[in-house]
N, C-alpha and C positions, 0 to 999 in steps of 0.2 A: 376796704377795695386794695384789690393785688390787682397784675398783669406781666403777662408771661412777656420776657423782650428778651433776644438772642439766646435762647435756650435760659433763660434765668428769674425765677421766682421772683418780681418786686413788691414793693408799698407803694402804692401810692401816696403822695401831699399835695391837696392842694395852697398855695399859700398864693400872696400878693407881689405883685413886682412894686418896690417905692416909689418910684419917678409915675407911677396913675395910676395903681391900685387893681391893675388888670390881673387876672388868673395866670398863675401858674402852677406848673404840674412840673412835682421832681417828682422823679422812681428814682427809692431807694432796696439799698442788699441789704444785708445783715449788719445790725448794728445799728440799723440807721444811716448808715452810711452813704454821702450819695450818688449815684452808678448814673445818671445823665438826668436833664431838665429834658424834658419833654418840647416845653414850648417857650417861644419867642416873646422879646416884647420891644414890637418896630417906632412903638413911645403914644401912637394914635391911642387915643384913647375907645377901649370895645364896654359892651354890653359882660356885667358879668359873669354870661354860658357860653359865650364864646370865648375861643382860644386858640390864636396859632402856634402851629405844630412846626417845629424843627424835623423835616422827612429828610434831609440830605445829611451829607458826611457820614461818623458816630453812629447816628441818630437814625437811618434806612432802613424802610421798612419797619418804623415805631409808629405810624397811621394805624395801618391795620392790628396791632398789636392793642390797640388802646381801642379797636371799632373792636376787636372775636374778647375786648372784655367785657364792654360794655361802659367806658368813658366816655367814646364823642362818635356823635349821631355820622352814615354813611353820605351825607351831604355835604360837597365843602359850599361855606357860605361867602365867599367872595375869599381869591389870591391877591397877596401881594409881594410886587417886583421887589429884591432887597440884596441888591450886589446882583451878583448872576443864576441867583435862584429864583422863585414867589414860592411866598408861605403861603402854604393853604391856609383856612383859617374853617375850625366846625362848632357846630352847640357844640355843646356839652347833652347828655341823655340825662333822662330824669333821675336817676338813680346815680351817676353823680353831679348834676346839683344839693341832690338832698345830703352827700356825702360832703360835697367841697362846703354848705351852709351850714354844718355839722361840725365840721375841721375847723372852720372860719372863729364858729362858737368858744373852743377847746381853744383856741390858740390866741383869742379873745384879736380878733381881725374887723 
């Protein structure tokens, strides 16, 4: 699964946060180098198909890129205040959820 962000085509890697097992989305560039982490983990346990998106700072605009790539839905599930920002939470699309399960199986997660 791929996404274009800031004019760069990136691979999407689904993984888990060690603290609570929440789903993380890592965008990787050439040779598997990490370009950015699209998600945040506030410590609250989420459903495996719900992700908090870091759409501020260097990640501004990432929500649209993930939606355009068919990774997250258009509807905000909820928002959570964190410092000076509100973190929007979205559900993964059916295709992204399928890819997440495939990658978790490959990673033995």
